[in-house]
N, C-alpha and C positions, 0 to 999 in steps of 0.2 A: 504494500499500499504505500503510495507516495502522498506525503504531507507536504503543504506549503510552510514556509519558515513561521508564519503567523500562528498556523495549527500547531507546529511543533511547540512554540512558546506557550500556546494555551494548554495543551497536554502536559507539558512539564509543570507549569504553574498548578494543574489540578492534582497531580501526583504529589507535589510537594506539600500541597495543603492537605492531604489525605493522609501523609506519612505519619506514623505514631511518633509520640515524643519517646525519646531514648533516655535512659538513665545509666550511668555508669557507677555501679555500687562499691563500697569499701569493704573488703574482707579483711580480717585479722586473725591472728592465731589466738587460741585460748590461753589464759595466763593463770595457773592455779594460785598464783601469789595475789590475785585479784579477787574480791568477794563476788561470787558467781552472779547475784543479781545485777551487778555492774560490769561484768567482764565481756565487754563488746566483742562480738565475732562478726557481725554485719551491720553496715548502716547503709540506707539508702533513702533517696527522695524520688518519688515517681509522680507523673502526670495522670491523673484518673478523671477525665473529661474536665469539668471546671474545677477540680480540686487538686490540691498537691498532698501526696501522703507522704509524711515523715516517719520513717520506720527505722528502730534498732532492734536487733536481736542479740541477747545476752546468753551466757553459758547457763545461767539458772533461770529462776522464775523472776520476770521482769516485775518491779514494783514491789516486791516482797519484803525488801528491808528498807525501813524508815528511821528517820532520825528520833531519839528519844527527847520528850519535851522537857525543858529546863524551867518552865514557867515565867519565863520574863523575855521580853523583846531583846534587850542588851544581851550579845553573846548566842543569840538563838540560832541553832544550827538548820541547814537547808540541804536536801538532797536532789540531785537534779540529773536527768537526761538531757543532753544539749546536742543541737545541731548547728554548729557555727557555720556561716554561709559568707559569700562574696556579694550578697545583695547590699543595697545603700539604705541608710537609716532613713532617707527620703522615701523609700518604697513602702515603708509601714508606718508612715504618719509623723515622723520626727523631722528635725532639720536634716539637711544633707550632711553627709561626711563626719558623722559623730563618732563612728568606731566600728566595731565588728558586731554585724547583726546576726544574733542567734535565736533560735526558737529553743524553749526550753520546757520541760515537763519537770514539775517541782513538787516537793513536799516538806512542809515546815508547820509543825504543831503549835507553835507558841505566837504565832501572828496572822492577821488576814490581810491580805492585798489584792482583793478581788475589786473589780470596776464598779463603782457607785455604792461603795460601802457594804458589798455583799460579803458572805463569809465563805473562806476557802481553807480554812487551817486544817480541816479534818480529811481533805481529799487530794489525790494528785490532781494538779491542774496546770494549764499552760500560760506562758509568757512569752512575748518577745522581749529580749533584753538588748541593750547596746554595751557591749564589753569593750574596756580599754586597759591597756597594760599598767599596772601598779606594783612597784618593788615592795611595797608595805604589805602586800598581801601574800600568803604562803604559795598560792598557785600562780602568782604572777599576774593576775587579772583581776579586776572589779567590775561590778556593774556601774557605769559611769554615773556619777552625782550630778545632781542640779544645784548649782551653787545658790546660797542665800540670796533672796529677792529677785533671782533670775526668772524670767517667764518665758520659757522656749517653747516652741510648736510641739504640741504632744498629740497623740491620738483620742479620739473621743472616750475610749476605754482606759486611759492611764487612770491608776488608781488613787492619784492624789499623794503619791509618796515623792521625796526629793530624790529620785532616781530616773534615768532614762529606761522605762519598764512600761509595758504595756500589758493588760489584762484581759484578753479576747476570750470569748466563749468557745474555746475549741477543747473539748474534753479528751483527754488521753485514753486510748484504748488498750487495755492489757491482754494480751493472748498468749498465755504461757510464757515462752521464752522471749516474746516479742512485746515492743510497745509502739503503737502508731498514734499520730494525730494529723486529721485531716483539716486542711487549710484552705479556704476559698481563694482562688487565684485573682477573681475580680476584686475582692475586698481590699487587697494590698498592692496591687499593681504590680506584681511580680513579673519581670522580663522573662522571655522565653528561654534564656541560657543564664545559668549560675552555677557557682561551685558549692561544694559543703564538705563538711567533716562530721564525725561523731565523738562525743566526749560524754563520759560520766564523771561526776564530781561532787565534792561536798561544798557548800559554801556557808558563811558565817556572818552574822550581823557583828558589826563593831561593838565591843564591849563598852567603849566610851560615847558610842552613837554619835562619832565625827566622821567625816569623809578621809577615807572610804567608807562609806557606811555598809556596803555589801560586797565582801570579798570572794572570791574563789579561793577557799582555804586549803584544798587538797584535791588534786586530780587523780581519780581513780585509773581512768584508762583514756587514751585517745586512739580512735580507731586507725587514723594514718600513722600513728606514732609520733608525728612531729608538727601536727596541725597546719599541714600543707593544703588542706582543701582539695584533695585528689579527686573526690566524687564530683559528677557533673550532671545536671539536667539539661538536656537540650531538646529542641522541638517547639513546636507552636502551641 
């Protein structure tokens, strides 16, 4: 069959538009020295129609290990499954170029940080966080602070704390060894192509309640081993 140049262009465009989105996952070797519920063995982000599915698989039962309540906010522990990405902070409703954009599933029994005053201390729940380097933190990173009297651009579901953190209603789903979070693509303006990594970590509220207010206190495991964001989401 002979096609004109215009027809070839039209067919090519149709095939590209129908092509499925591709994902390059990250696989990691199991490490007996890491607590099984946080021992990442596979991390992925895939496109499922209008949603992005953030998924991590561990060696044990995901979500089964939680921090012990201390009874106070200062020094409170947080456990987290985290997907650092190459997205821009402007993609999720903050000012642009504020730091490392990460989606996190967290559990912290000592305080609530849900949107509009809702309660979330007794369940695993999702956050967008903006991470920045800080040598004062045991894990070398913090959730970026909002300075006193500053009024930066924040998403509608910002929980009103002095941190670049968002509390959207994206409930984590635990499925044995896996955790998944589904995020609407349209709600956050995600570009078609971006990179990602996987991390499990413990965070801690500063005992003095000063900046840095929320530190990455201990990194349990990094899927890539070096936070190089080797995972890729590609496609339309």
